[in-house]
TORKOL-4160 file (C-alpha; in steps of 0.2 Angstrom, whole numbers, padded with zeros to 4 digits, m for minus):
178
<pt num="1" X="0395" Y="m0454" Z="m0865"/>
<pt num="2" X="0393" Y="m0475" Z="m0860"/>
<pt num="3" X="0380" Y="m0479" Z="m0874"/>
<pt num="4" X="0385" Y="m0491" Z="m0886"/>
<pt num="5" X="0401" Y="m0497" Z="m0881"/>
<pt num="6" X="0398" Y="m0513" Z="m0889"/>
<pt num="7" X="0400" Y="m0522" Z="m0869"/>
<pt num="8" X="0394" Y="m0540" Z="m0870"/>
<pt num="9" X="0384" Y="m0546" Z="m0858"/>
<pt num="10" X="0377" Y="m0559" Z="m0865"/>
<pt num="11" X="0395" Y="m0569" Z="m0859"/>
<pt num="12" X="0393" Y="m0585" Z="m0850"/>
<pt num="13" X="0403" Y="m0580" Z="m0835"/>
<pt num="14" X="0394" Y="m0562" Z="m0832"/>
<pt num="15" X="0390" Y="m0562" Z="m0814"/>
<pt num="16" X="0375" Y="m0557" Z="m0811"/>
<pt num="17" X="0360" Y="m0551" Z="m0799"/>
<pt num="18" X="0344" Y="m0554" Z="m0805"/>
<pt num="19" X="0339" Y="m0540" Z="m0793"/>
<pt num="20" X="0343" Y="m0523" Z="m0805"/>
<pt num="21" X="0330" Y="m0512" Z="m0804"/>
<pt num="22" X="0331" Y="m0498" Z="m0793"/>
<pt num="23" X="0315" Y="m0489" Z="m0787"/>
<pt num="24" X="0315" Y="m0469" Z="m0788"/>
<pt num="25" X="0300" Y="m0460" Z="m0777"/>
<pt num="26" X="0299" Y="m0443" Z="m0773"/>
<pt num="27" X="0286" Y="m0435" Z="m0762"/>
<pt num="28" X="0278" Y="m0425" Z="m0775"/>
<pt num="29" X="0276" Y="m0422" Z="m0795"/>
<pt num="30" X="0286" Y="m0405" Z="m0793"/>
<pt num="31" X="0302" Y="m0414" Z="m0787"/>
<pt num="32" X="0302" Y="m0423" Z="m0805"/>
<pt num="33" X="0313" Y="m0412" Z="m0815"/>
<pt num="34" X="0327" Y="m0414" Z="m0801"/>
<pt num="35" X="0325" Y="m0434" Z="m0802"/>
<pt num="36" X="0325" Y="m0436" Z="m0818"/>
<pt num="37" X="0344" Y="m0435" Z="m0820"/>
<pt num="38" X="0344" Y="m0451" Z="m0809"/>
<pt num="39" X="0332" Y="m0458" Z="m0822"/>
<pt num="40" X="0340" Y="m0453" Z="m0835"/>
<pt num="41" X="0358" Y="m0460" Z="m0830"/>
<pt num="42" X="0350" Y="m0476" Z="m0823"/>
<pt num="43" X="0343" Y="m0480" Z="m0842"/>
<pt num="44" X="0360" Y="m0475" Z="m0848"/>
<pt num="45" X="0366" Y="m0489" Z="m0839"/>
<pt num="46" X="0351" Y="m0499" Z="m0846"/>
<pt num="47" X="0346" Y="m0505" Z="m0827"/>
<pt num="48" X="0327" Y="m0506" Z="m0824"/>
<pt num="49" X="0318" Y="m0490" Z="m0816"/>
<pt num="50" X="0303" Y="m0489" Z="m0808"/>
<pt num="51" X="0297" Y="m0471" Z="m0804"/>
<pt num="52" X="0283" Y="m0466" Z="m0792"/>
<pt num="53" X="0278" Y="m0452" Z="m0780"/>
<pt num="54" X="0277" Y="m0457" Z="m0761"/>
<pt num="55" X="0275" Y="m0445" Z="m0750"/>
<pt num="56" X="0280" Y="m0445" Z="m0731"/>
<pt num="57" X="0264" Y="m0435" Z="m0725"/>
<pt num="58" X="0251" Y="m0437" Z="m0735"/>
<pt num="59" X="0252" Y="m0455" Z="m0743"/>
<pt num="60" X="0259" Y="m0465" Z="m0726"/>
<pt num="61" X="0249" Y="m0480" Z="m0728"/>
<pt num="62" X="0259" Y="m0479" Z="m0747"/>
<pt num="63" X="0276" Y="m0476" Z="m0739"/>
<pt num="64" X="0272" Y="m0492" Z="m0728"/>
<pt num="65" X="0269" Y="m0504" Z="m0740"/>
<pt num="66" X="0283" Y="m0498" Z="m0750"/>
<pt num="67" X="0297" Y="m0498" Z="m0738"/>
<pt num="68" X="0291" Y="m0516" Z="m0732"/>
<pt num="69" X="0290" Y="m0522" Z="m0749"/>
<pt num="70" X="0301" Y="m0515" Z="m0761"/>
<pt num="71" X="0313" Y="m0530" Z="m0758"/>
<pt num="72" X="0302" Y="m0542" Z="m0764"/>
<pt num="73" X="0297" Y="m0534" Z="m0777"/>
<pt num="74" X="0313" Y="m0533" Z="m0787"/>
<pt num="75" X="0322" Y="m0518" Z="m0781"/>
<pt num="76" X="0340" Y="m0519" Z="m0777"/>
<pt num="77" X="0343" Y="m0501" Z="m0771"/>
<pt num="78" X="0330" Y="m0486" Z="m0767"/>
<pt num="79" X="0332" Y="m0466" Z="m0772"/>
<pt num="80" X="0320" Y="m0455" Z="m0764"/>
<pt num="81" X="0319" Y="m0437" Z="m0766"/>
<pt num="82" X="0312" Y="m0424" Z="m0755"/>
<pt num="83" X="0311" Y="m0407" Z="m0752"/>
<pt num="84" X="0307" Y="m0396" Z="m0738"/>
<pt num="85" X="0307" Y="m0407" Z="m0722"/>
<pt num="86" X="0312" Y="m0423" Z="m0733"/>
<pt num="87" X="0306" Y="m0438" Z="m0722"/>
<pt num="88" X="0303" Y="m0448" Z="m0736"/>
<pt num="89" X="0321" Y="m0457" Z="m0737"/>
<pt num="90" X="0324" Y="m0460" Z="m0718"/>
<pt num="91" X="0307" Y="m0466" Z="m0715"/>
<pt num="92" X="0308" Y="m0478" Z="m0731"/>
<pt num="93" X="0327" Y="m0482" Z="m0724"/>
<pt num="94" X="0320" Y="m0486" Z="m0708"/>
<pt num="95" X="0307" Y="m0501" Z="m0714"/>
<pt num="96" X="0318" Y="m0507" Z="m0730"/>
<pt num="97" X="0333" Y="m0517" Z="m0730"/>
<pt num="98" X="0338" Y="m0512" Z="m0745"/>
<pt num="99" X="0350" Y="m0496" Z="m0747"/>
<pt num="100" X="0344" Y="m0480" Z="m0747"/>
<pt num="101" X="0349" Y="m0463" Z="m0758"/>
<pt num="102" X="0344" Y="m0448" Z="m0752"/>
<pt num="103" X="0343" Y="m0433" Z="m0763"/>
<pt num="104" X="0338" Y="m0416" Z="m0755"/>
<pt num="105" X="0326" Y="m0408" Z="m0768"/>
<pt num="106" X="0328" Y="m0387" Z="m0766"/>
<pt num="107" X="0309" Y="m0383" Z="m0767"/>
<pt num="108" X="0298" Y="m0368" Z="m0766"/>
<pt num="109" X="0293" Y="m0373" Z="m0748"/>
<pt num="110" X="0312" Y="m0374" Z="m0741"/>
<pt num="111" X="0325" Y="m0365" Z="m0733"/>
<pt num="112" X="0337" Y="m0364" Z="m0749"/>
<pt num="113" X="0337" Y="m0381" Z="m0748"/>
<pt num="114" X="0348" Y="m0385" Z="m0731"/>
<pt num="115" X="0331" Y="m0390" Z="m0721"/>
<pt num="116" X="0331" Y="m0404" Z="m0736"/>
<pt num="117" X="0350" Y="m0408" Z="m0734"/>
<pt num="118" X="0350" Y="m0408" Z="m0717"/>
<pt num="119" X="0333" Y="m0419" Z="m0713"/>
<pt num="120" X="0340" Y="m0433" Z="m0725"/>
<pt num="121" X="0360" Y="m0432" Z="m0718"/>
<pt num="122" X="0355" Y="m0431" Z="m0702"/>
<pt num="123" X="0350" Y="m0448" Z="m0698"/>
<pt num="124" X="0351" Y="m0460" Z="m0682"/>
<pt num="125" X="0361" Y="m0473" Z="m0680"/>
<pt num="126" X="0357" Y="m0489" Z="m0688"/>
<pt num="127" X="0346" Y="m0481" Z="m0701"/>
<pt num="128" X="0358" Y="m0476" Z="m0715"/>
<pt num="129" X="0354" Y="m0465" Z="m0729"/>
<pt num="130" X="0368" Y="m0460" Z="m0743"/>
<pt num="131" X="0363" Y="m0442" Z="m0746"/>
<pt num="132" X="0371" Y="m0433" Z="m0761"/>
<pt num="133" X="0371" Y="m0414" Z="m0763"/>
<pt num="134" X="0355" Y="m0404" Z="m0765"/>
<pt num="135" X="0346" Y="m0408" Z="m0783"/>
<pt num="136" X="0361" Y="m0421" Z="m0784"/>
<pt num="137" X="0350" Y="m0433" Z="m0792"/>
<pt num="138" X="0361" Y="m0439" Z="m0806"/>
<pt num="139" X="0376" Y="m0444" Z="m0793"/>
<pt num="140" X="0363" Y="m0454" Z="m0784"/>
<pt num="141" X="0358" Y="m0463" Z="m0800"/>
<pt num="142" X="0377" Y="m0465" Z="m0803"/>
<pt num="143" X="0379" Y="m0471" Z="m0784"/>
<pt num="144" X="0366" Y="m0485" Z="m0788"/>
<pt num="145" X="0373" Y="m0490" Z="m0804"/>
<pt num="146" X="0389" Y="m0491" Z="m0792"/>
<pt num="147" X="0381" Y="m0503" Z="m0779"/>
<pt num="148" X="0373" Y="m0515" Z="m0793"/>
<pt num="149" X="0389" Y="m0515" Z="m0801"/>
<pt num="150" X="0396" Y="m0523" Z="m0787"/>
<pt num="151" X="0386" Y="m0539" Z="m0791"/>
<pt num="152" X="0383" Y="m0536" Z="m0809"/>
<pt num="153" X="0400" Y="m0536" Z="m0821"/>
<pt num="154" X="0390" Y="m0529" Z="m0835"/>
<pt num="155" X="0383" Y="m0514" Z="m0827"/>
<pt num="156" X="0402" Y="m0513" Z="m0819"/>
<pt num="157" X="0408" Y="m0512" Z="m0837"/>
<pt num="158" X="0395" Y="m0499" Z="m0842"/>
<pt num="159" X="0403" Y="m0490" Z="m0825"/>
<pt num="160" X="0422" Y="m0492" Z="m0828"/>
<pt num="161" X="0415" Y="m0486" Z="m0847"/>
<pt num="162" X="0407" Y="m0470" Z="m0841"/>
<pt num="163" X="0421" Y="m0462" Z="m0828"/>
<pt num="164" X="0432" Y="m0466" Z="m0844"/>
<pt num="165" X="0424" Y="m0454" Z="m0854"/>
<pt num="166" X="0421" Y="m0442" Z="m0838"/>
<pt num="167" X="0443" Y="m0442" Z="m0839"/>
<pt num="168" X="0442" Y="m0439" Z="m0857"/>
<pt num="169" X="0430" Y="m0426" Z="m0858"/>
<pt num="170" X="0443" Y="m0415" Z="m0844"/>
<pt num="171" X="0456" Y="m0421" Z="m0856"/>
<pt num="172" X="0451" Y="m0413" Z="m0872"/>
<pt num="173" X="0444" Y="m0398" Z="m0862"/>
<pt num="174" X="0462" Y="m0394" Z="m0855"/>
<pt num="175" X="0467" Y="m0398" Z="m0873"/>
<pt num="176" X="0456" Y="m0384" Z="m0876"/>
<pt num="177" X="0463" Y="m0371" Z="m0866"/>
<pt num="178" X="0480" Y="m0373" Z="m0876"/>
């Protein structure tokens, strides 16, 4: 919808953030079909994405390393998806100075996804996690792009074009009703 728009990202007055990389992490490989929506939308905005599995309960050392060092590895935003108890987004947010977007995943061991939603949504003061809808990884990707767009005008142009494309699609659908 927003690809190949002829946007000139090499213009000399481009405001650029050189940390335009997003980490997309999930508690297990079974979360990948949901998290793929975030990966795809970010790639559509030409934002570098690094994907990994980081389990809060099974690989706590990896979680601590990831959370404490993501900002030194060039990330600007972290998207963390988890099901069930869903501690991954909150634990990453407690360790990292970067914005964290939590994606509650409706998993086979969840209580219809509500446990994941509440675990990610109800963070204590001082440890924010921006939480999207259950299985809402696409919106997590868009939100990450919008965060990056505050310091990268090329991404900003792409977000504007994407939203314009949404408007056009709705207007075309409305015409079909007449």
